[in-house]
Structures are given as structure tokens and as C-alpha cells.
KEKE-3310 file (N, C-alpha, C; in steps of 0.2 Angstrom, whole numbers, plus 5000, padded with zeros to 4 digits):
npx = (5068:5073:5064:5067:5071:5086:5091:5083:5071:5079:5082:5081:5086:5075:5068:5059:5052:5058:5059:5071:5083:5091:5099:5114:5118:5111:5096:5093:5083:5071:5065:5051:5049:5041:5030:5040:5052:5065:5075:5089:5089:5098:5094:5088:5087:5071:5061:5052:5036:5023:5014:5020:5031:5048:5055:5067:5070:5069:5066:5057:5044:5041:5027:5014:5006:5016:5023:5014:5013:5026:5025:5015:5002:4993:4977:4974:4969:4974:4987:5001:5013:5029:5034:5039:5039:5033:5024:5023:5031:5044:5051:5061:5057:5065:5064:5052:5039:5032:5019:5019:5021:5036:5041:5039:5051:5064:5056:5052:5042:5027:5016:5000:4995:4985:4980:4969:4956:4950:4938:4927:4911:4913:4925:4923:4915:4924:4928:4941:4947:4938:4937:4930:4936:4945:4957:4973:4988:5002:5017:5010:5003:5009:5026:5035:5042:5053:5067:5079:5074:5058:5044:5029:5012:5010:4999:4996:5005:5009:5016:5029:5034:5049:5058:5054:5055:5061:5063:5053:5042:5040:5030:5018:5009:5002:4998:4988:4979:4974:4969:4959:4951:4948:4941:4930:4925:4921:4925:4921:4925:4927:4922:4922:4934:4941:4955:4959:4973:4990:5000:5008:4998:4989:4996:4998:4985:4982:4989:4982:4969:4971:4972:4959:4954:4948:4938:4942:4954:4957:4968:4970:4979:4988:5002:5012:5022:5019:5008:5013:5020:5009:5003:5013:5011:4999:4988:4975:4974:4980:4975:4975:4968:4960:4958:4951:4939:4933:4931:4926:4915:4903:4906:4911:4910:4916:4925:4940:4947:4962:4970:4968:4967:4961:4949:4946:4938:4925:4926:4928:4916:4909:4914:4909:4896:4878:4871:4884:4899:4909:4925:4933:4950:4960:4968:4959:4960:4954:4942:4941:4933:4916:4905:4892:4876:4864:4868:4873:4861:4852:4860:4861:4872:4884:4894:4909:4921:4939:4949:4964:4966:4958:4960:4957:4959:4973:4977:4973:4982:4995:4994:4992:5004:5013:5009:5014:5006:5006:5018:5028:5041:5046:5040:5048:5060:5069:5081:5086:5097:5093:5099:5098:5085:5080:5082:5076:5062:5059:5058:5046:5030:5035:5032:5040:5039:5047:5049:5045:5041:5049:5061:5067:5081:5086)
npy = (5091:5101:5107:5117:5125:5122:5130:5143:5149:5147:5149:5137:5130:5137:5146:5144:5147:5139:5131:5125:5112:5111:5100:5098:5089:5075:5065:5048:5037:5023:5018:5011:5008:5002:4987:4975:4981:4990:5003:5012:5028:5044:5059:5076:5084:5084:5098:5106:5112:5125:5121:5109:5095:5091:5075:5065:5048:5035:5021:5009:4999:4984:4978:4966:4973:4982:4972:4968:4980:4980:4968:4971:4968:4976:4984:4995:5007:5011:5014:5022:5022:5029:5025:5029:5017:5014:5015:5012:5018:5027:5042:5057:5074:5086:5098:5112:5118:5134:5141:5131:5124:5128:5121:5108:5103:5092:5083:5066:5055:5048:5046:5048:5039:5041:5054:5063:5074:5083:5091:5086:5077:5065:5066:5077:5071:5063:5052:5049:5040:5036:5046:5056:5064:5059:5046:5046:5042:5040:5032:5025:5032:5044:5050:5039:5031:5023:5029:5041:5053:5061:5071:5077:5081:5092:5091:5078:5072:5062:5066:5058:5051:5058:5048:5037:5022:5021:5011:5001:5009:5011:5001:5007:5010:4998:4995:5005:5002:4990:4996:5003:4992:4986:4997:4996:4983:4984:4978:4971:4969:4953:4946:4933:4931:4929:4929:4928:4923:4925:4934:4950:4959:4951:4948:4961:4963:4954:4960:4973:4968:4961:4970:4974:4965:4951:4936:4925:4923:4918:4912:4909:4900:4892:4890:4884:4890:4903:4903:4900:4912:4921:4917:4921:4935:4936:4929:4916:4904:4894:4889:4877:4880:4868:4862:4873:4873:4861:4864:4876:4883:4895:4901:4913:4930:4940:4941:4943:4946:4944:4939:4938:4928:4916:4909:4915:4925:4920:4909:4915:4921:4910:4907:4916:4919:4918:4933:4939:4948:4952:4957:4962:4963:4959:4960:4955:4945:4945:4932:4926:4916:4918:4925:4916:4920:4915:4910:4922:4930:4922:4920:4933:4942:4955:4963:4971:4980:4984:4996:5003:5017:5028:5045:5045:5032:5031:5039:5032:5020:5026:5031:5019:5014:5023:5021:5009:4998:4992:4984:4983:4979:4965:4959:4961:4954:4955:4966:4978:4988:5001:4998:4984:4980:4971:4958:4960:4962:4950:4941:4945:4938:4926:4914:4908:4904:4909:4922:4938:4954:4964:4976:4991:5001:5016)
npz = (5091:5078:5064:5055:5039:5030:5020:5016:5004:4993:4975:4963:4947:4934:4942:4952:4968:4982:4998:5009:5008:4993:4984:4975:4959:4951:4947:4949:4941:4939:4925:4917:4901:4892:4892:4899:4897:4904:4911:4919:4923:4922:4927:4928:4944:4952:4953:4966:4963:4966:4980:4981:4987:4989:4990:4997:4993:5004:5005:4995:4991:4982:4974:4969:4959:4954:4947:4938:4930:4925:4917:4908:4911:4918:4919:4905:4908:4920:4920:4913:4901:4896:4913:4929:4941:4958:4971:4985:4998:5007:5015:5016:5018:5008:5002:4999:4989:4984:4994:5003:5020:5027:5038:5036:5030:5032:5039:5042:5031:5023:5009:5002:4988:4977:4967:4971:4967:4976:4976:4970:4972:4979:4985:4993:5002:5009:5003:4996:4988:4979:4970:4957:4948:4939:4936:4944:4949:4960:4954:4944:4935:4937:4941:4951:4966:4963:4963:4966:4971:4972:4968:4976:4979:4992:5001:5001:5010:5024:5038:5049:5065:5073:5076:5068:5059:5043:5034:5038:5036:5023:5020:5023:5014:5008:5021:5023:5014:5020:5032:5027:5023:5036:5041:5033:5036:5049:5062:5078:5096:5102:5091:5078:5066:5050:5040:5023:5015:5017:5013:5011:5013:5020:5032:5037:5039:5049:5060:5062:5065:5076:5085:5087:5096:5093:5096:5090:5077:5062:5050:5033:5022:5009:5012:5023:5030:5030:5037:5050:5052:5053:5065:5074:5073:5079:5076:5080:5074:5060:5044:5030:5014:5011:5023:5029:5021:5025:5039:5042:5036:5035:5048:5052:5058:5051:5036:5029:5014:5006:4996:4982:4973:4960:4966:4978:4981:4980:4989:5001:5004:5008:5020:5029:5041:5041:5037:5039:5036:5022:5016:5002:4997:4988:4972:4958:4944:4927:4924:4936:4949:4950:4963:4971:4967:4973:4985:4991:4992:5000:5012:5016:5015:5018:5007:5004:4994:4991:4984:4984:4996:5006:5012:5026:5030:5027:5038:5049:5047:5048:5061:5069:5066:5072:5085:5088:5086:5074:5065:5052:5049:5051:5039:5029:5018:5008:5000:4988:4978:4966:4954:4953:4950:4940:4946:4958:4954:4949:4960:4966:4967:4963:4969:4980:4996:5005:5002:5006:5008:4996:4994:4986:4988:4986)
capx = (5072:5070:5063:5068:5074:5093:5092:5077:5070:5084:5079:5085:5084:5068:5066:5054:5054:5058:5062:5074:5090:5091:5105:5117:5118:5105:5091:5092:5076:5070:5059:5048:5048:5035:5030:5046:5058:5067:5082:5090:5091:5101:5091:5088:5083:5065:5060:5045:5032:5019:5010:5023:5037:5053:5056:5072:5067:5073:5064:5051:5042:5038:5021:5012:5004:5022:5025:5009:5015:5032:5023:5010:4995:4988:4972:4977:4966:4977:4995:5003:5020:5034:5032:5043:5035:5035:5019:5024:5038:5045:5057:5062:5056:5071:5062:5045:5038:5028:5013:5019:5024:5043:5042:5039:5057:5067:5052:5051:5035:5025:5011:4995:4996:4979:4980:4962:4955:4948:4933:4921:4906:4915:4931:4920:4912:4929:4930:4946:4949:4933:4937:4927:4940:4949:4962:4980:4991:5010:5019:5006:5002:5013:5032:5035:5048:5059:5071:5082:5070:5052:5040:5022:5008:5011:4993:4996:5010:5008:5022:5030:5038:5056:5062:5051:5059:5059:5063:5047:5037:5038:5025:5012:5004:4998:4994:4983:4973:4971:4966:4952:4947:4946:4935:4924:4923:4919:4926:4920:4928:4924:4920:4926:4937:4945:4959:4961:4979:4995:5005:5009:4991:4986:4999:4996:4978:4982:4991:4977:4963:4973:4971:4952:4952:4943:4938:4946:4957:4960:4972:4969:4984:4991:5009:5012:5027:5016:5003:5017:5021:5003:5002:5017:5008:4993:4982:4974:4976:4981:4973:4976:4961:4957:4955:4946:4933:4930:4929:4925:4910:4898:4908:4915:4907:4919:4930:4944:4950:4968:4975:4967:4967:4955:4944:4946:4932:4919:4927:4928:4909:4907:4917:4905:4890:4873:4871:4890:4902:4915:4928:4938:4955:4964:4967:4958:4961:4948:4941:4941:4927:4911:4901:4886:4871:4859:4871:4873:4854:4850:4864:4861:4879:4886:4901:4913:4928:4943:4954:4967:4964:4956:4964:4956:4962:4980:4978:4973:4988:5000:4993:4994:5012:5016:5008:5017:5001:5008:5026:5029:5048:5047:5038:5054:5065:5075:5082:5091:5098:5090:5103:5096:5078:5078:5082:5070:5055:5058:5056:5039:5026:5038:5030:5044:5036:5052:5050:5040:5041:5055:5062:5072:5084:5090)
capy = (5091:5107:5106:5123:5124:5124:5135:5146:5153:5147:5148:5133:5132:5138:5152:5142:5148:5134:5132:5119:5110:5109:5097:5097:5082:5072:5060:5042:5034:5017:5019:5006:5011:4998:4981:4970:4985:4995:5006:5016:5035:5049:5065:5082:5083:5087:5104:5106:5118:5128:5116:5102:5094:5086:5070:5060:5042:5030:5014:5009:4992:4981:4973:4963:4978:4984:4967:4968:4985:4977:4963:4973:4965:4980:4987:5001:5013:5012:5014:5026:5021:5026:5026:5027:5014:5015:5018:5010:5021:5032:5046:5063:5080:5090:5105:5112:5124:5140:5140:5125:5126:5126:5117:5101:5101:5088:5078:5059:5055:5044:5050:5045:5038:5044:5062:5065:5082:5086:5095:5082:5075:5059:5069:5081:5066:5060:5046:5051:5034:5036:5053:5056:5068:5055:5042:5048:5039:5040:5026:5022:5038:5050:5047:5036:5032:5019:5034:5044:5059:5063:5077:5075:5087:5092:5090:5071:5069:5060:5066:5053:5053:5059:5041:5032:5017:5023:5005:4998:5014:5010:4997:5010:5010:4992:4995:5009:4998:4986:5000:5004:4986:4986:5002:4993:4977:4986:4972:4972:4965:4946:4943:4928:4934:4925:4932:4924:4925:4927:4938:4956:4962:4947:4948:4967:4963:4951:4965:4978:4965:4958:4976:4974:4960:4946:4930:4920:4926:4912:4914:4903:4901:4885:4890:4883:4895:4910:4902:4901:4919:4924:4916:4925:4941:4936:4924:4911:4898:4895:4883:4877:4880:4862:4862:4878:4871:4856:4865:4883:4886:4899:4901:4919:4936:4944:4937:4948:4942:4948:4935:4940:4921:4915:4907:4917:4930:4915:4905:4920:4922:4904:4907:4921:4916:4921:4940:4941:4953:4950:4963:4960:4968:4956:4962:4949:4945:4942:4925:4924:4913:4922:4924:4913:4925:4912:4910:4929:4932:4918:4922:4940:4944:4961:4962:4977:4979:4990:4998:5009:5019:5035:5049:5043:5025:5032:5042:5026:5016:5030:5032:5013:5013:5027:5018:5002:4992:4990:4983:4980:4977:4958:4956:4963:4949:4956:4973:4979:4994:5002:4994:4977:4980:4965:4953:4961:4961:4942:4938:4946:4934:4920:4908:4906:4906:4913:4929:4942:4961:4966:4984:4995:5006:5021)
capz = (5085:5074:5057:5051:5033:5030:5015:5015:4999:4987:4969:4959:4940:4933:4946:4957:4975:4987:5005:5011:5005:4986:4983:4968:4957:4947:4950:4946:4941:4936:4920:4912:4894:4889:4896:4899:4896:4909:4911:4924:4919:4926:4925:4932:4950:4951:4957:4969:4961:4971:4983:4981:4991:4986:4995:4996:4995:5009:5003:4990:4991:4975:4975:4962:4955:4950:4942:4932:4926:4921:4913:4904:4913:4922:4914:4902:4911:4926:4919:4908:4899:4901:4919:4935:4947:4965:4975:4992:4999:5013:5013:5020:5014:5008:5000:4998:4985:4986:4998:5008:5026:5027:5044:5034:5028:5037:5042:5039:5028:5018:5006:4998:4980:4973:4967:4971:4965:4983:4975:4968:4978:4983:4989:4999:5007:5012:5000:4991:4984:4974:4966:4950:4944:4934:4939:4943:4955:4960:4952:4939:4930:4939:4943:4957:4970:4961:4961:4972:4973:4969:4970:4977:4982:5000:5004:5002:5015:5031:5042:5054:5071:5071:5077:5064:5055:5036:5030:5039:5034:5016:5019:5025:5008:5009:5027:5022:5011:5025:5036:5023:5024:5043:5042:5029:5039:5056:5067:5085:5100:5103:5085:5075:5060:5045:5035:5018:5012:5022:5010:5014:5015:5025:5038:5040:5042:5056:5065:5064:5067:5083:5090:5088:5101:5091:5100:5085:5071:5059:5044:5028:5017:5008:5013:5031:5033:5031:5043:5056:5053:5055:5072:5078:5073:5084:5073:5084:5071:5053:5041:5023:5011:5011:5030:5030:5018:5029:5046:5044:5032:5039:5055:5054:5058:5046:5032:5025:5008:5004:4991:4975:4969:4956:4969:4985:4982:4981:4995:5007:5006:5011:5027:5033:5044:5038:5040:5041:5032:5018:5013:4997:4995:4983:4965:4955:4936:4923:4924:4943:4950:4953:4969:4970:4970:4977:4992:4993:4994:5006:5018:5018:5017:5017:5004:5002:4990:4993:4979:4987:5003:5007:5017:5033:5031:5028:5044:5053:5047:5051:5068:5071:5066:5077:5092:5089:5084:5067:5064:5046:5047:5050:5033:5024:5017:5003:4999:4982:4975:4960:4949:4953:4949:4937:4951:4963:4952:4947:4966:4968:4964:4961:4972:4985:5002:5009:4999:5009:5005:4993:4994:4983:4993:4982)
cpx = (5069:5069:5064:5072:5081:5095:5086:5077:5075:5080:5083:5083:5077:5065:5060:5056:5053:5061:5065:5081:5088:5098:5108:5117:5111:5101:5091:5085:5075:5064:5057:5046:5041:5035:5037:5053:5059:5074:5083:5093:5093:5098:5091:5085:5077:5064:5053:5041:5027:5014:5013:5029:5041:5055:5062:5070:5072:5072:5058:5050:5040:5033:5019:5009:5010:5024:5020:5011:5021:5030:5018:5003:4991:4984:4975:4975:4970:4985:4996:5011:5022:5032:5038:5039:5037:5029:5019:5031:5038:5051:5057:5061:5062:5070:5055:5044:5034:5022:5013:5023:5031:5045:5042:5046:5061:5063:5052:5044:5034:5019:5006:4997:4991:4980:4973:4961:4953:4941:4926:4917:4909:4921:4928:4917:4917:4931:4935:4948:4944:4932:4935:4931:4945:4955:4969:4983:4999:5012:5016:5005:5006:5020:5032:5041:5053:5064:5074:5078:5063:5048:5032:5018:5009:5005:4992:5000:5007:5014:5023:5034:5045:5060:5059:5056:5057:5058:5056:5041:5035:5032:5018:5007:4999:4994:4988:4977:4970:4967:4959:4948:4944:4940:4929:4921:4920:4919:4924:4923:4924:4921:4925:4928:4941:4949:4961:4967:4984:5001:5006:5003:4988:4989:4999:4989:4978:4984:4986:4971:4965:4971:4964:4949:4947:4944:4942:4948:4961:4963:4972:4974:4987:4998:5010:5017:5024:5011:5007:5018:5015:5002:5007:5015:5001:4987:4981:4975:4977:4979:4975:4969:4957:4954:4950:4939:4929:4927:4926:4919:4905:4900:4909:4910:4909:4925:4934:4948:4956:4972:4974:4968:4961:4948:4942:4940:4926:4920:4926:4920:4906:4909:4912:4898:4884:4872:4878:4893:4909:4918:4934:4943:4960:4963:4966:4959:4955:4948:4941:4934:4922:4908:4894:4880:4866:4862:4871:4866:4852:4854:4864:4867:4880:4893:4903:4919:4932:4948:4958:4965:4963:4960:4963:4959:4970:4981:4978:4979:4994:5000:4994:5001:5015:5015:5011:5012:5002:5015:5027:5036:5049:5045:5043:5059:5070:5075:5088:5092:5094:5093:5101:5089:5076:5078:5077:5063:5054:5056:5049:5035:5029:5036:5034:5041:5040:5052:5044:5041:5048:5055:5067:5075:5089:5097)
cpy = (5097:5105:5112:5122:5126:5129:5138:5150:5153:5146:5143:5135:5132:5143:5150:5144:5142:5135:5125:5118:5108:5106:5098:5090:5081:5068:5054:5039:5028:5018:5013:5009:5009:4991:4977:4974:4990:4997:5011:5023:5040:5056:5071:5081:5087:5093:5105:5113:5120:5122:5109:5102:5090:5082:5066:5053:5038:5023:5014:5001:4990:4977:4970:4967:4981:4978:4967:4974:4983:4972:4965:4970:4970:4983:4994:5007:5015:5012:5018:5026:5027:5029:5025:5024:5017:5019:5017:5013:5026:5036:5052:5069:5084:5097:5106:5119:5129:5138:5134:5126:5123:5122:5109:5099:5098:5083:5071:5059:5050:5049:5046:5045:5042:5051:5064:5073:5086:5090:5092:5080:5070:5062:5073:5077:5062:5053:5047:5046:5033:5042:5052:5061:5065:5052:5045:5045:5038:5033:5022:5027:5044:5047:5045:5036:5027:5024:5037:5050:5059:5069:5074:5081:5086:5090:5082:5068:5068:5060:5060:5055:5054:5052:5036:5028:5018:5016:5002:5003:5013:5005:5000:5011:5004:4992:5000:5006:4993:4990:5002:4998:4985:4991:4999:4987:4978:4980:4975:4967:4958:4943:4937:4931:4929:4930:4927:4926:4927:4930:4945:4959:4958:4948:4955:4967:4960:4956:4970:4974:4963:4964:4977:4969:4955:4940:4925:4924:4920:4915:4908:4905:4894:4885:4889:4888:4901:4909:4903:4908:4923:4923:4920:4933:4942:4932:4919:4904:4899:4888:4883:4878:4874:4861:4867:4876:4866:4858:4872:4886:4889:4900:4909:4925:4941:4940:4943:4945:4947:4945:4937:4934:4920:4913:4910:4922:4925:4912:4909:4921:4916:4903:4911:4917:4920:4928:4943:4946:4950:4956:4960:4965:4965:4959:4956:4950:4943:4935:4922:4921:4918:4920:4921:4918:4922:4912:4917:4931:4928:4919:4929:4943:4951:4961:4969:4975:4985:4990:5004:5011:5027:5039:5047:5037:5026:5035:5036:5022:5020:5030:5025:5011:5017:5024:5011:4996:4989:4990:4979:4977:4970:4955:4957:4957:4950:4964:4974:4986:4995:4998:4987:4976:4973:4959:4954:4960:4953:4939:4939:4942:4928:4914:4905:4908:4910:4920:4933:4949:4962:4974:4985:5000:5010:5023)
cpz = (5081:5067:5053:5045:5034:5026:5013:5008:4993:4981:4964:4951:4938:4937:4951:4964:4979:4993:5007:5008:4998:4984:4976:4966:4953:4951:4946:4947:4937:4931:4916:4906:4892:4893:4894:4897:4901:4908:4917:4921:4924:4923:4929:4939:4950:4956:4960:4966:4967:4974:4983:4986:4988:4991:4993:4998:4999:5007:4999:4990:4984:4977:4968:4957:4950:4945:4936:4927:4921:4916:4907:4905:4916:4917:4912:4905:4917:4926:4913:4907:4895:4908:4924:4940:4954:4969:4983:4994:5005:5011:5018:5016:5014:5006:4999:4993:4988:4989:5002:5014:5026:5033:5042:5032:5034:5040:5038:5037:5024:5014:5002:4991:4976:4973:4966:4970:4972:4982:4973:4974:4982:4987:4995:5004:5011:5009:4994:4986:4978:4970:4959:4945:4939:4938:4938:4950:4954:4958:4946:4933:4931:4941:4950:4961:4969:4958:4967:4975:4969:4972:4971:4980:4989:5004:5005:5007:5021:5035:5047:5060:5069:5071:5072:5059:5047:5032:5031:5036:5027:5015:5022:5020:5008:5016:5027:5019:5016:5030:5033:5024:5031:5044:5039:5033:5046:5061:5074:5090:5101:5097:5082:5068:5056:5041:5030:5014:5017:5018:5014:5017:5021:5032:5041:5043:5049:5061:5067:5067:5074:5088:5091:5093:5099:5096:5096:5079:5067:5052:5039:5023:5015:5010:5021:5034:5035:5036:5050:5057:5055:5062:5076:5078:5077:5081:5078:5081:5063:5050:5033:5020:5011:5018:5032:5027:5022:5036:5047:5040:5037:5046:5057:5054:5052:5043:5028:5020:5006:4998:4984:4970:4965:4960:4976:4986:4984:4988:5001:5009:5009:5018:5031:5035:5040:5041:5041:5035:5028:5015:5008:4995:4990:4976:4961:4947:4933:4923:4931:4944:4953:4959:4967:4972:4974:4985:4995:4996:5000:5012:5020:5019:5015:5014:5002:4998:4992:4987:4982:4994:5003:5012:5024:5034:5031:5035:5049:5053:5050:5059:5072:5071:5071:5084:5093:5088:5078:5066:5058:5044:5046:5043:5027:5023:5012:5001:4993:4981:4969:4954:4948:4953:4946:4942:4956:4960:4950:4954:4967:4964:4961:4964:4978:4992:5007:5007:5002:5005:5002:4992:4989:4988:4988:4985)
residu = (UNK:UNK:UNK:UNK:UNK:UNK:UNK:UNK:UNK:UNK:UNK:UNK:UNK:UNK:UNK:UNK:UNK:UNK:UNK:UNK:UNK:UNK:UNK:UNK:UNK:UNK:UNK:UNK:UNK:UNK:UNK:UNK:UNK:UNK:UNK:UNK:UNK:UNK:UNK:UNK:UNK:UNK:UNK:UNK:UNK:UNK:UNK:UNK:UNK:UNK:UNK:UNK:UNK:UNK:UNK:UNK:UNK:UNK:UNK:UNK:UNK:UNK:UNK:UNK:UNK:UNK:UNK:UNK:UNK:UNK:UNK:UNK:UNK:UNK:UNK:UNK:UNK:UNK:UNK:UNK:UNK:UNK:UNK:UNK:UNK:UNK:UNK:UNK:UNK:UNK:UNK:UNK:UNK:UNK:UNK:UNK:UNK:UNK:UNK:UNK:UNK:UNK:UNK:UNK:UNK:UNK:UNK:UNK:UNK:UNK:UNK:UNK:UNK:UNK:UNK:UNK:UNK:UNK:UNK:UNK:UNK:UNK:UNK:UNK:UNK:UNK:UNK:UNK:UNK:UNK:UNK:UNK:UNK:UNK:UNK:UNK:UNK:UNK:UNK:UNK:UNK:UNK:UNK:UNK:UNK:UNK:UNK:UNK:UNK:UNK:UNK:UNK:UNK:UNK:UNK:UNK:UNK:UNK:UNK:UNK:UNK:UNK:UNK:UNK:UNK:UNK:UNK:UNK:UNK:UNK:UNK:UNK:UNK:UNK:UNK:UNK:UNK:UNK:UNK:UNK:UNK:UNK:UNK:UNK:UNK:UNK:UNK:UNK:UNK:UNK:UNK:UNK:UNK:UNK:UNK:UNK:UNK:UNK:UNK:UNK:UNK:UNK:UNK:UNK:UNK:UNK:UNK:UNK:UNK:UNK:UNK:UNK:UNK:UNK:UNK:UNK:UNK:UNK:UNK:UNK:UNK:UNK:UNK:UNK:UNK:UNK:UNK:UNK:UNK:UNK:UNK:UNK:UNK:UNK:UNK:UNK:UNK:UNK:UNK:UNK:UNK:UNK:UNK:UNK:UNK:UNK:UNK:UNK:UNK:UNK:UNK:UNK:UNK:UNK:UNK:UNK:UNK:UNK:UNK:UNK:UNK:UNK:UNK:UNK:UNK:UNK:UNK:UNK:UNK:UNK:UNK:UNK:UNK:UNK:UNK:UNK:UNK:UNK:UNK:UNK:UNK:UNK:UNK:UNK:UNK:UNK:UNK:UNK:UNK:UNK:UNK:UNK:UNK:UNK:UNK:UNK:UNK:UNK:UNK:UNK:UNK:UNK:UNK:UNK:UNK:UNK:UNK:UNK:UNK:UNK:UNK:UNK:UNK:UNK:UNK:UNK:UNK:UNK:UNK:UNK:UNK:UNK:UNK:UNK:UNK:UNK:UNK:UNK:UNK:UNK:UNK:UNK:UNK:UNK:UNK:UNK:UNK:UNK:UNK:UNK:UNK:UNK:UNK:UNK:UNK:UNK:UNK:UNK:UNK:UNK:UNK:UNK:UNK:UNK:UNK:UNK:UNK:UNK:UNK:UNK:UNK:UNK)
# end
């Protein structure tokens, strides 16, 4: 397949030099003006500036963080209203700005959300999710993918194979978070591993951890239907939290927490053996149960937390997706057009075990 631009060096309004197809028409976007208020806006098509790419959105996932933005519960330091949400997405590069390789035009792609500076000490050490240059993220402080089109820095793109399923690829952002957790947890073949929570993050974790050949892979979730789903993805068993408390204390080499429930950080630490490892990926709210420092010190646990994903974790997730080790498509249960955002956001976090990943399809 050729990726040559269809209209090289066309100058759209504003005089910026772009390569690729610059379509006529506007851009529909879903704007959250303030907590609880949203509207669908028709505006001008964004123009990629120097170093940027214009992407036609294929699909965008809605997660609990988006619901927090809509409800006004996200920490004020990590959102800027009005905002176009959408940090989990996939699409196709339609045009690129100056100094960007025109061969990207026509490529299917995803992109990192954090707008890391690339020059601070943490970025130069490869820890782009810990950038000290100030927080900026697509869909929270920068325009996101609940729109027909968006522009992103081309350096953040992760191009996909030509035959990639863009519907499934919209879940590569949470998959990158889990890839970061797997990196932090350092699983080895033959270890006993627990995954706490069988939502999107938990089920993606099961897939990536299955590829590490654990001796046991136990998923803990109160929803029996989700446990069955986890077993189909490769978990050796699924348990309710009550059963896990009675049977599995101190059993696992590695516990990966994905639920973000008030008690799961503390309970995950109880699952790990002495000298074991715990990785926290759930987004906890104020008031969550604290970790017992006595247990922590006596058990010599290693605890890591994950917020977002570094560039290297994104590369891991995209590579696993391309190899077929990661198949997010079965997690998708609902798809809506932009016009039905209100219905879509109501499903997310609504408690129905039959609701998996909800997508918006511009």
C-alpha cells in the first residue's frame, strides 16, 4: 500500500503549508462547557501546524475519567474547561504540517495523550509520563477525539499496520496503561499473579499477563459475568473478593490492581506474598482505604503506581496489538454517534455488568 500524499503542499486557510488531503467542510466536536453541560459544535476544520498531524477520528472510547470530567469530579489541576474530551482513540492521518514526514498521510494511527516536553530530566530518562514541564493531555487540557477531526503533535503518533482494526485500536490507550503496569510489575514465567478488577483495564491486563506464561492467573471481581470473561481471555480462575479474602492472602508473587475501588489498594497488598510486588493502576478517589504501613514493612512489599503511560509502554501495547497478543475488540459492547453522547456517558460507570467499553463513532 502506498502512503503517498494525495495533494502535496496545499495551503489551507491561514497559509500553513500542509501535505495530504485537506477536506472541505467543518468539524463536529463534543464540548463540555462546564460540569454537567455539553453541546455538539460545528466549527472550522483544524489545520495542522508545524510538527503536527491532522487525524480523522475512527473511534473514541469513553472511560471513567471522562465521566469524572463531565461530572466535575476530576482534580482541577488535571482538566481545563471548556474541553473536548477523548483520550482513547484511533484514526487515520489525513494531512501533516511543516517538518512532518508526508509518508504518514494515509496511515492508521493512535497517539500518546501526554504532551511531554521531551527535554526535562524525566523525559530524557524515558519517563515521559513523569514530565516536569507541566501537565498537558489530549482530552483533558487539549482538544480530544470526541470530534470528527483532531490535530496532535506528530511525534506522539504510533502508526499501525495497514490492516489494523481501528475500532479495536481505540482501546490502545488503556492497553498502554496496562503495558506500563506490566513493565513496573516485571512478571516472570511461572509466577503466581492476581489481577484485581475485571473492567477494561483488568481484562486487558489478563491478555498481556497471559503472554508472560504465569503458573496461575487469578482475577478477583464481584461480578461473576466479568470473571467468566476473564477466563475466556486466559485467566486460570476468577474469584469474588470474599472468596479471595478467605483463600488467597499472601499467595501471589505479583498483584495488579485495576479497579480503583475504595478498598482495593489495601486488599491488593494483602494478596501479595512476603517480598512480593503490587502495582496500582486504578484511579482512587479521596477517602480510599489506606495501606497498612505495618504490613507493608513486615512483608517487605514492593509497591508501584501507574498514572498514564510512557512512550515505551505505548510501544509495548502497539507491538502486542500488531502481533495479536492483545485483542481489545471483545471488550466493546456499545457504540454511539457523537449526537448520542448523553446516552453513552450515562452507561459508563452505571454498574451494569453487561456494559463493557463504550465507543463514540464520529
